[in-house]
ROPA-46664 format. One line per field, with one value per atom (N, C-alpha, C): residue number from 1; atom name; x, y, z. Coordinates in Angstrom, 2 decimals. Example, Ala and Ser with C-alpha at 12.3 -4.5 7.8 and 13.67 -1.06 7.14 Angstrom:
REM ROPA-46664
pos = [1, 1, 1, 2, 2, 2]
site = [N, CA, C, N, CA, C]
X = [13.19, 12.30, 13.20, 12.85, 13.67, 12.90]
Y = [-5.69, -4.50, -3.30, -2.25, -1.06, 0.03]
Z = [7.80, 7.80, 7.80, 7.08, 7.14, 7.87]
REM end
This chain:
REM ROPA-46664
pos = [1, 1, 1, 2, 2, 2, 3, 3, 3, 4, 4, 4, 5, 5, 5, 6, 6, 6, 7, 7, 7, 8, 8, 8, 9, 9, 9, 10, 10, 10, 11, 11, 11, 12, 12, 12, 13, 13, 13, 14, 14, 14, 15, 15, 15, 16, 16, 16, 17, 17, 17, 18, 18, 18, 19, 19, 19, 20, 20, 20, 21, 21, 21, 22, 22, 22, 23, 23, 23, 24, 24, 24, 25, 25, 25, 26, 26, 26, 27, 27, 27, 28, 28, 28, 29, 29, 29, 30, 30, 30, 31, 31, 31, 32, 32, 32, 33, 33, 33, 34, 34, 34, 35, 35, 35, 36, 36, 36, 37, 37, 37, 38, 38, 38, 39, 39, 39, 40, 40, 40, 41, 41, 41, 42, 42, 42, 43, 43, 43, 44, 44, 44, 45, 45, 45, 46, 46, 46, 47, 47, 47, 48, 48, 48, 49, 49, 49, 50, 50, 50, 51, 51, 51, 52, 52, 52, 53, 53, 53, 54, 54, 54, 55, 55, 55, 56, 56, 56, 57, 57, 57, 58, 58, 58, 59, 59, 59, 60, 60, 60, 61, 61, 61, 62, 62, 62, 63, 63, 63, 64, 64, 64, 65, 65, 65, 66, 66, 66, 67, 67, 67, 68, 68, 68, 69, 69, 69, 70, 70, 70, 71, 71, 71, 72, 72, 72, 73, 73, 73, 74, 74, 74, 75, 75, 75, 76, 76, 76, 77, 77, 77, 78, 78, 78, 79, 79, 79, 80, 80, 80, 81, 81, 81, 82, 82, 82, 83, 83, 83, 84, 84, 84, 85, 85, 85, 86, 86, 86, 87, 87, 87, 88, 88, 88, 89, 89, 89, 90, 90, 90, 91, 91, 91, 92, 92, 92, 93, 93, 93, 94, 94, 94, 95, 95, 95, 96, 96, 96, 97, 97, 97, 98, 98, 98, 99, 99, 99, 100, 100, 100, 101, 101, 101, 102, 102, 102, 103, 103, 103, 104, 104, 104, 105, 105, 105, 106, 106, 106, 107, 107, 107, 108, 108, 108, 109, 109, 109, 110, 110, 110, 111, 111, 111, 112, 112, 112, 113, 113, 113, 114, 114, 114, 115, 115, 115, 116, 116, 116, 117, 117, 117, 118, 118, 118, 119, 119, 119, 120, 120, 120, 121, 121, 121, 122, 122, 122, 123, 123, 123, 124, 124, 124, 125, 125, 125, 126, 126, 126, 127, 127, 127, 128, 128, 128, 129, 129, 129, 130, 130, 130, 131, 131, 131, 132, 132, 132, 133, 133, 133, 134, 134, 134, 135, 135, 135, 136, 136, 136, 137, 137, 137, 138, 138, 138, 139, 139, 139]
site = [N, CA, C, N, CA, C, N, CA, C, N, CA, C, N, CA, C, N, CA, C, N, CA, C, N, CA, C, N, CA, C, N, CA, C, N, CA, C, N, CA, C, N, CA, C, N, CA, C, N, CA, C, N, CA, C, N, CA, C, N, CA, C, N, CA, C, N, CA, C, N, CA, C, N, CA, C, N, CA, C, N, CA, C, N, CA, C, N, CA, C, N, CA, C, N, CA, C, N, CA, C, N, CA, C, N, CA, C, N, CA, C, N, CA, C, N, CA, C, N, CA, C, N, CA, C, N, CA, C, N, CA, C, N, CA, C, N, CA, C, N, CA, C, N, CA, C, N, CA, C, N, CA, C, N, CA, C, N, CA, C, N, CA, C, N, CA, C, N, CA, C, N, CA, C, N, CA, C, N, CA, C, N, CA, C, N, CA, C, N, CA, C, N, CA, C, N, CA, C, N, CA, C, N, CA, C, N, CA, C, N, CA, C, N, CA, C, N, CA, C, N, CA, C, N, CA, C, N, CA, C, N, CA, C, N, CA, C, N, CA, C, N, CA, C, N, CA, C, N, CA, C, N, CA, C, N, CA, C, N, CA, C, N, CA, C, N, CA, C, N, CA, C, N, CA, C, N, CA, C, N, CA, C, N, CA, C, N, CA, C, N, CA, C, N, CA, C, N, CA, C, N, CA, C, N, CA, C, N, CA, C, N, CA, C, N, CA, C, N, CA, C, N, CA, C, N, CA, C, N, CA, C, N, CA, C, N, CA, C, N, CA, C, N, CA, C, N, CA, C, N, CA, C, N, CA, C, N, CA, C, N, CA, C, N, CA, C, N, CA, C, N, CA, C, N, CA, C, N, CA, C, N, CA, C, N, CA, C, N, CA, C, N, CA, C, N, CA, C, N, CA, C, N, CA, C, N, CA, C, N, CA, C, N, CA, C, N, CA, C, N, CA, C, N, CA, C, N, CA, C, N, CA, C, N, CA, C, N, CA, C, N, CA, C, N, CA, C, N, CA, C, N, CA, C, N, CA, C, N, CA, C, N, CA, C, N, CA, C, N, CA, C, N, CA, C, N, CA, C, N, CA, C, N, CA, C]
X = [21.49, 21.29, 21.13, 20.37, 19.36, 20.79, 20.33, 21.95, 22.08, 21.33, 21.58, 21.76, 22.03, 22.60, 23.73, 23.86, 25.87, 26.17, 25.76, 26.43, 26.62, 25.34, 25.95, 27.10, 27.24, 28.20, 29.61, 29.57, 30.58, 31.30, 30.42, 30.55, 30.17, 31.02, 30.68, 31.39, 32.01, 33.41, 32.52, 31.50, 31.13, 29.83, 29.86, 28.83, 27.73, 27.56, 26.67, 25.73, 26.69, 25.53, 24.97, 25.32, 24.60, 23.61, 23.75, 22.40, 21.40, 21.83, 20.85, 19.79, 21.09, 20.26, 19.44, 19.93, 18.74, 17.44, 17.89, 16.80, 15.31, 16.14, 15.27, 14.08, 15.23, 14.41, 13.68, 13.38, 12.85, 11.74, 11.27, 10.49, 8.84, 9.23, 8.16, 7.77, 8.93, 8.62, 7.36, 7.65, 6.00, 4.74, 4.95, 4.18, 3.53, 3.97, 3.60, 2.57, 3.98, 2.79, 1.40, 1.58, 0.54, -0.94, -0.20, -1.25, -2.26, -1.30, -1.79, -2.15, -1.57, -2.25, -4.31, -4.19, -5.56, -6.27, -6.19, -6.92, -7.12, -5.77, -6.71, -7.35, -6.72, -7.86, -9.18, -9.58, -11.01, -11.97, -11.18, -11.82, -11.90, -11.04, -11.46, -12.86, -12.31, -13.52, -15.04, -14.96, -16.60, -16.77, -15.97, -16.00, -16.58, -16.24, -16.20, -17.96, -17.92, -19.63, -20.92, -20.00, -21.28, -21.35, -19.84, -19.94, -20.97, -21.15, -22.00, -23.28, -23.09, -24.60, -25.31, -24.26, -24.79, -25.29, -24.20, -24.29, -25.83, -25.83, -27.06, -28.53, -28.33, -29.58, -29.96, -28.82, -28.77, -28.88, -28.37, -29.16, -30.30, -31.38, -32.23, -32.42, -30.88, -31.28, -31.75, -31.55, -32.23, -32.29, -34.09, -34.57, -34.56, -33.92, -33.42, -34.63, -35.42, -36.74, -36.75, -37.20, -37.43, -36.62, -35.33, -34.19, -33.07, -33.43, -32.77, -31.53, -31.76, -30.54, -29.36, -29.74, -28.40, -27.34, -27.90, -26.57, -25.73, -26.36, -25.77, -25.54, -25.68, -24.93, -23.87, -24.27, -22.58, -21.88, -22.52, -21.52, -20.59, -21.48, -20.81, -19.27, -19.63, -18.56, -17.40, -17.65, -16.80, -15.87, -17.10, -16.14, -15.02, -15.69, -14.69, -13.33, -13.80, -12.63, -11.51, -11.97, -11.02, -10.06, -11.13, -10.52, -8.99, -9.67, -8.62, -7.68, -7.57, -6.24, -5.72, -6.28, -5.05, -4.99, -4.95, -5.03, -3.62, -3.83, -3.02, -2.02, -1.94, -1.06, 0.15, -0.39, 0.30, 1.24, 0.90, 1.55, 2.62, 2.46, 3.46, 4.22, 3.90, 3.96, 3.95, 3.07, 2.04, 2.10, 2.43, 2.49, 0.78, 0.01, -1.13, -1.97, -1.13, -1.61, -2.07, -1.37, -1.86, -3.16, -3.10, -4.46, -5.57, -5.18, -6.36, -7.10, -6.12, -6.24, -7.48, -7.45, -7.73, -9.27, -9.41, -10.68, -11.14, -10.60, -11.62, -12.08, -11.25, -11.65, -13.10, -12.99, -14.61, -15.18, -15.06, -15.93, -16.63, -16.32, -16.74, -17.39, -17.42, -18.08, -19.41, -18.81, -20.32, -21.42, -21.97, -22.92, -24.06, -22.95, -23.51, -24.49, -23.90, -24.38, -25.08, -26.31, -27.57, -27.52, -28.16, -27.85, -28.15, -27.95, -28.48, -28.11, -27.29, -26.81, -25.22, -25.30, -23.88, -22.77, -23.00, -22.10, -21.88, -22.68, -22.58, -21.64, -22.62, -21.47, -20.23, -20.09, -18.86, -17.53, -18.05, -17.41, -16.82, -18.01, -18.22, -16.66, -16.68, -16.06, -14.53, -14.50, -13.24, -12.56, -13.11, -13.01, -12.52, -13.25, -12.93, -11.29, -10.86, -9.84, -8.90, -8.80, -7.61, -7.31, -8.41, -8.74, -7.27, -7.97, -6.73, -5.45, -5.30, -4.08, -2.93, -4.39, -3.77, -2.91, -3.99, -3.50, -2.69, -2.11, -0.71, -0.02, 0.10, 1.21, 2.00, 1.22, 1.00, 1.52, 1.52, 2.25, 3.72]
Y = [-9.99, -9.75, -11.37, -11.43, -12.48, -13.48, -14.54, -15.52, -15.34, -15.20, -15.21, -13.47, -12.62, -11.11, -11.28, -12.52, -12.52, -13.05, -14.45, -15.23, -14.15, -12.71, -12.66, -11.45, -11.11, -10.08, -10.78, -12.11, -12.67, -13.49, -13.04, -13.73, -12.35, -11.12, -10.14, -10.12, -10.79, -10.57, -11.44, -12.16, -13.41, -12.47, -12.40, -11.79, -12.80, -14.61, -14.67, -15.03, -14.78, -14.91, -14.07, -12.56, -11.40, -11.34, -12.02, -11.60, -12.82, -13.91, -15.06, -14.24, -13.40, -12.57, -11.62, -10.99, -10.15, -10.52, -11.69, -12.12, -12.57, -13.08, -13.68, -12.60, -11.31, -10.03, -9.63, -9.82, -8.85, -9.33, -11.11, -11.99, -11.23, -10.97, -11.06, -8.85, -8.25, -7.14, -7.09, -8.05, -8.44, -8.68, -9.85, -10.21, -9.06, -8.06, -7.04, -5.75, -6.04, -4.66, -5.62, -6.62, -7.45, -7.10, -7.47, -7.31, -5.58, -4.36, -3.32, -3.01, -3.77, -3.27, -3.78, -4.80, -5.84, -4.60, -4.28, -3.49, -1.74, -1.91, -0.13, -0.58, -1.65, -1.88, -2.53, -3.01, -3.04, -1.85, -1.16, 0.36, 1.14, 1.00, 1.56, 1.23, -0.14, -0.62, -0.74, -0.81, -0.41, 1.27, 2.21, 3.45, 3.72, 3.19, 3.08, 2.47, 1.45, 1.35, 1.86, 2.36, 3.64, 4.81, 5.47, 6.29, 6.12, 5.06, 4.65, 4.62, 4.30, 3.89, 5.70, 6.20, 7.49, 8.84, 8.15, 9.03, 8.32, 7.03, 6.25, 6.87, 7.43, 7.98, 9.16, 9.97, 11.48, 11.91, 10.81, 10.70, 10.59, 9.92, 9.06, 7.88, 7.21, 5.36, 4.37, 5.07, 4.03, 4.62, 3.79, 4.83, 3.88, 4.01, 3.45, 3.61, 4.34, 4.69, 3.07, 1.95, 1.19, 0.17, 0.65, 0.12, 1.40, 2.22, 2.97, 3.35, 2.20, 1.25, 1.21, 0.41, -0.04, 1.35, 2.45, 3.10, 3.83, 3.80, 4.07, 2.62, 1.61, 0.39, 0.39, 0.82, 0.77, 1.61, 2.60, 4.32, 3.45, 2.50, 2.41, 1.55, 0.47, -0.47, 0.33, 1.58, 1.91, 3.10, 3.27, 3.82, 2.83, 1.77, 1.28, 0.17, 0.06, -0.37, 0.74, 2.01, 3.27, 3.73, 3.49, 3.45, 2.25, 0.79, 0.07, 0.24, 0.27, 0.72, 1.42, 2.78, 3.76, 3.37, 2.71, 2.01, 0.96, 0.37, -0.59, -0.17, 0.75, 1.88, 2.68, 2.91, 4.16, 2.65, 1.80, 0.99, 0.09, -0.01, -0.48, 0.53, 1.35, 2.71, 3.05, 2.25, 2.41, 4.31, 3.83, 4.86, 5.83, 5.08, 5.68, 6.21, 5.97, 7.00, 8.08, 9.38, 10.16, 10.76, 10.26, 10.65, 9.57, 8.80, 8.04, 8.95, 9.54, 9.56, 11.23, 12.06, 13.10, 12.71, 11.14, 10.75, 10.37, 9.97, 9.90, 11.08, 12.26, 13.40, 13.46, 13.64, 13.90, 13.07, 12.07, 10.77, 11.07, 11.50, 12.32, 13.61, 14.20, 15.36, 15.30, 14.13, 13.59, 13.49, 12.81, 12.52, 13.92, 14.65, 16.25, 17.18, 16.36, 17.86, 16.50, 17.20, 17.16, 16.23, 15.06, 14.66, 14.91, 14.51, 15.52, 16.71, 17.33, 19.19, 19.05, 20.01, 20.27, 19.98, 20.38, 19.98, 18.55, 17.77, 16.30, 15.76, 16.02, 15.86, 16.11, 17.35, 17.92, 16.90, 16.80, 15.77, 14.99, 14.20, 12.92, 12.60, 13.39, 13.66, 14.24, 14.41, 15.13, 13.98, 13.01, 11.87, 10.68, 10.91, 10.41, 10.63, 11.40, 12.21, 12.02, 11.85, 11.63, 9.94, 9.17, 7.85, 7.27, 8.48, 8.30, 9.02, 9.55, 10.57, 8.81, 8.08, 7.17, 6.14, 6.07, 4.85, 5.22, 6.20, 6.89, 6.66, 6.77, 6.56, 5.31, 4.19, 2.65, 2.34, 3.26, 2.64, 2.53]
Z = [14.20, 13.15, 12.43, 11.54, 11.02, 10.77, 10.18, 9.89, 8.83, 7.90, 6.52, 6.80, 6.94, 6.87, 7.17, 8.40, 8.71, 7.78, 6.67, 5.74, 4.64, 4.37, 3.47, 3.75, 4.63, 5.02, 5.30, 5.66, 5.59, 4.28, 3.40, 1.43, 0.95, 1.60, 0.91, -0.75, -0.45, -1.72, -2.57, -2.94, -3.57, -4.55, -5.79, -6.58, -6.31, -6.21, -6.55, -5.00, -4.27, -2.67, -2.76, -3.14, -3.45, -4.58, -4.82, -5.98, -5.89, -4.58, -4.63, -3.04, -2.38, -1.70, -1.80, -2.74, -3.45, -4.28, -4.92, -5.07, -4.51, -3.21, -2.04, -1.79, -1.72, -0.70, -2.02, -2.99, -4.09, -4.02, -4.04, -4.03, -3.04, -1.65, -1.15, -1.74, -1.76, -2.49, -4.01, -4.39, -5.61, -5.50, -4.48, -3.74, -3.19, -2.37, -1.89, -2.81, -3.71, -4.85, -5.70, -5.64, -6.45, -5.39, -4.23, -2.96, -2.84, -3.01, -3.03, -3.91, -5.65, -7.00, -6.56, -6.43, -6.27, -5.51, -4.12, -3.41, -4.62, -4.72, -5.40, -6.69, -7.83, -8.84, -8.57, -7.50, -6.61, -6.33, -5.68, -5.53, -6.48, -7.41, -8.56, -9.33, -9.49, -10.20, -9.49, -8.72, -7.97, -8.03, -8.06, -7.96, -9.80, -10.12, -11.95, -11.92, -11.39, -11.50, -10.63, -9.76, -8.83, -9.80, -9.91, -11.36, -12.49, -13.07, -13.81, -13.86, -12.68, -12.84, -12.17, -11.56, -11.08, -12.38, -13.43, -14.90, -15.33, -15.49, -16.20, -15.66, -14.66, -13.67, -14.05, -13.82, -14.85, -16.38, -16.48, -18.12, -18.21, -17.43, -17.58, -18.37, -18.44, -19.23, -17.84, -17.07, -15.54, -14.82, -14.18, -13.06, -12.01, -10.62, -9.30, -8.60, -9.12, -8.45, -7.55, -7.90, -7.11, -6.44, -6.88, -5.94, -5.86, -4.86, -4.84, -4.37, -2.87, -1.61, -2.63, -3.77, -4.88, -5.09, -4.80, -5.19, -4.11, -3.07, -1.55, -1.20, -1.44, -0.85, -1.32, -2.90, -3.54, -3.40, -3.01, -2.55, -1.10, -0.44, 0.76, 0.51, -0.20, -0.59, -1.09, -2.05, -2.68, -1.74, -0.52, 0.22, 1.07, 1.55, 2.25, 1.51, 0.33, -0.49, -0.19, -0.86, -0.90, 0.18, 1.24, 2.87, 3.06, 2.92, 2.74, 2.06, 0.33, -0.49, -0.48, 0.59, 0.64, 2.07, 3.36, 4.01, 3.79, 2.85, 2.48, 1.34, 1.03, -0.08, 1.14, 2.24, 2.35, 3.50, 4.42, 5.06, 3.95, 2.74, 1.35, 0.79, 0.80, 0.66, -1.15, -1.43, -2.68, -3.29, -4.39, -5.61, -5.48, -5.18, -5.31, -4.24, -2.81, -1.73, -1.46, -2.52, -1.74, -2.65, -4.20, -4.80, -3.84, -3.24, -2.88, -1.74, -0.50, 0.25, -0.05, -1.18, -1.94, -2.13, -2.46, -2.90, -1.80, -0.59, 0.47, 1.14, 0.83, 1.26, 0.57, -0.48, -1.52, -1.08, -1.35, -0.76, 0.65, 1.64, 2.78, 2.80, 1.98, 1.26, 0.80, -0.32, -1.32, -0.84, 0.59, 1.18, 1.39, 1.81, 2.27, 1.32, -0.39, -1.49, -2.34, -2.04, -2.65, -3.99, -4.47, -5.92, -6.64, -7.61, -8.44, -9.13, -8.39, -8.43, -9.43, -9.97, -10.01, -9.22, -7.88, -6.81, -6.50, -6.91, -6.50, -7.65, -9.09, -10.04, -10.17, -9.92, -9.98, -9.15, -7.44, -6.71, -7.30, -8.05, -8.44, -9.66, -10.55, -11.03, -10.90, -10.36, -9.24, -8.69, -7.86, -7.35, -8.79, -10.10, -10.94, -11.44, -11.64, -11.85, -11.04, -9.19, -8.62, -8.74, -8.98, -9.39, -10.91, -11.76, -12.89, -12.55, -11.80, -11.41, -10.58, -9.38, -8.80, -10.30, -10.92, -11.88, -12.52, -12.73, -13.57, -12.61, -11.30, -10.35, -10.87, -11.03, -10.95, -12.04, -13.29, -14.35, -14.57]
REM end
């Protein structure tokens, strides 16, 4: 038992001591909350950028033939950031962790579906829905 826990137990009737102890324990939780939110938001922003690029290519607004690697490099960053956000989410018990796990499953299948097909777009749209679900979990 830590000294501070012993002090709280010995002064259990003292409301001020309990308040200070609970506030001291609250501060790291908020720091952890900001930590896992940063990872989730980073993963979501990278996904949205890659999603927007994919939509722009499919609608003909952008031609990525000269720099086709950009979409693949961005997808790699999206996958890594989503995996890192999911890991942090499971470590800290973040509410978005389960929708992000579903996103990772979709991301694992996505490279095997030919780009430009309905299946590729459907998987990307499903990932968008799961990102939205994760976002609404943290509101």
